[in-house]
C-alpha positions in Angstrom: -0.2 0.0 -0.2 1.3 3.4 -1.1 1.5 6.1 1.7 -0.3 9.6 0.1 -2.2 12.0 2.3 -6.0 11.4 2.8 -6.7 14.7 1.3 -4.5 14.0 -1.8 -5.7 10.2 -2.2 -9.4 11.9 -2.3 -8.8 14.6 -4.8 -7.3 12.2 -7.4 -10.5 10.0 -6.8 -12.5 13.4 -7.1 -9.9 13.9 -10.3 -10.3 9.8 -12.0 -14.4 10.5 -11.7 -14.2 14.0 -13.2 -11.7 12.8 -16.0 -14.7 9.6 -16.5 -17.7 12.0 -16.6 -19.0 11.7 -13.0 -21.6 14.3 -12.4 -21.8 16.4 -9.1 -18.5 15.6 -7.6 -18.2 17.0 -4.1 -15.6 16.2 -1.4 -16.8 16.6 2.2 -14.1 16.9 5.0 -16.0 14.6 7.6 -13.1 14.2 9.6 -14.4 16.4 12.5 -17.3 15.3 12.1 -17.1 11.4 11.9 -14.7 9.0 13.4 -14.8 6.4 10.3 -13.3 8.7 7.8 -12.0 11.6 6.7 -12.9 12.3 3.6 -16.9 11.3 1.7 -16.8 12.3 -2.0 -20.1 11.9 -3.6 -20.3 11.7 -7.1 -23.7 11.0 -9.7 -23.4 8.9 -12.4 -26.8 9.0 -15.2 -27.3 6.0 -15.8 -27.2 2.4 -13.8 -24.5 1.1 -16.2 -22.0 4.6 -15.7 -22.4 3.6 -11.8 -21.3 0.7 -12.0 -18.5 1.7 -14.8 -17.6 4.3 -12.4 -17.6 2.0 -9.5 -14.9 -0.7 -11.7 -13.0 2.6 -12.8 -12.2 3.5 -9.2 -11.2 0.3 -7.8 -8.8 -0.5 -10.7 -7.6 3.0 -11.1 -7.0 3.4 -6.8 -5.2 -0.4 -7.2 -2.9 1.0 -10.1 -2.0 3.9 -9.4 -1.7 3.5 -5.2 -1.6 0.0 -5.0 -4.8 -0.2 -2.9 -8.1 -1.5 -2.9 -11.0 -1.0 -0.6 -10.7 -2.3 2.9 -14.8 -2.5 2.0 -17.4 -2.2 -1.0 -21.2 -1.8 -0.5 -23.0 -2.5 -4.0 -26.9 -1.6 -4.1 -28.4 -4.5 -5.7 -29.7 -2.6 -9.0 -25.8 -0.3 -8.6 -27.9 2.9 -8.0 -25.9 3.0 -5.6 -21.9 1.3 -4.5 -19.8 2.8 -1.8 -15.7 1.6 -2.3 -14.8 2.1 1.5 -10.5 3.1 1.7 -10.0 4.0 5.3 -10.0 7.7 5.3 -11.7 8.0 2.6 -15.2 7.3 1.5 -16.5 6.9 -2.3 -19.8 6.8 -2.8 -21.4 6.5 -6.5 -25.0 7.3 -6.5 -27.6 7.1 -9.3 -28.9 10.8 -9.6 -32.2 9.5 -8.7 -30.7 8.0 -5.7 -28.4 10.9 -4.4 -31.5 13.4 -4.9 -33.3 11.2 -3.1 -31.1 10.8 0.2 -29.4 13.9 0.0 -26.5 12.6 1.8 -24.4 16.4 1.6 -27.6 17.1 3.6 -26.8 15.0 6.1 -23.1 16.1 6.3 -23.4 19.4 6.1 -22.1 20.6 8.8 -19.0 18.8 7.6 -16.5 21.2 5.4 -16.8 20.7 1.3 -13.5 21.0 -0.2 -13.5 23.7 -3.4 -13.1 22.0 -6.9 -10.1 24.0 -7.4 -9.1 23.3 -4.2 -8.9 19.1 -5.3 -8.1 20.1 -9.1 -4.7 21.5 -7.5 -4.0 19.0 -5.5 -4.9 16.3 -8.1 -2.6 17.6 -10.8 0.0 15.4 -11.3 -2.4 12.7 -11.8 -4.5 14.3 -14.5 -1.9 12.0 -16.4 -4.0 8.7 -15.7 -7.0 9.9 -18.0 -8.5 6.6 -20.0 
């Protein structure tokens, strides 16, 4: 497992998602409000195949680039909300209907949202890993 700061890992994952057409990417710093993780990434897929594809892509990219595999995974049966748990970073990839229904950003509204410009700057060296 490659050592990487949690914010940099979250930023790189957000970039990988963005490079592969995920929508509405949000990184929440939950370290002050959650004892289980430091960052949540929430991203939207516009179809079930896209949610499944983005999940597979992140699993592969993080393994190839950072030599890490998820310590936990959850897959909703219809692939409309998938979760990859990397310990300090948890990735939620959701179909737009599930994201609208569950509004997990509202549930974690007391967490700090990382600005897009910030995570793009933090992950600039990973832009070369585009498909």
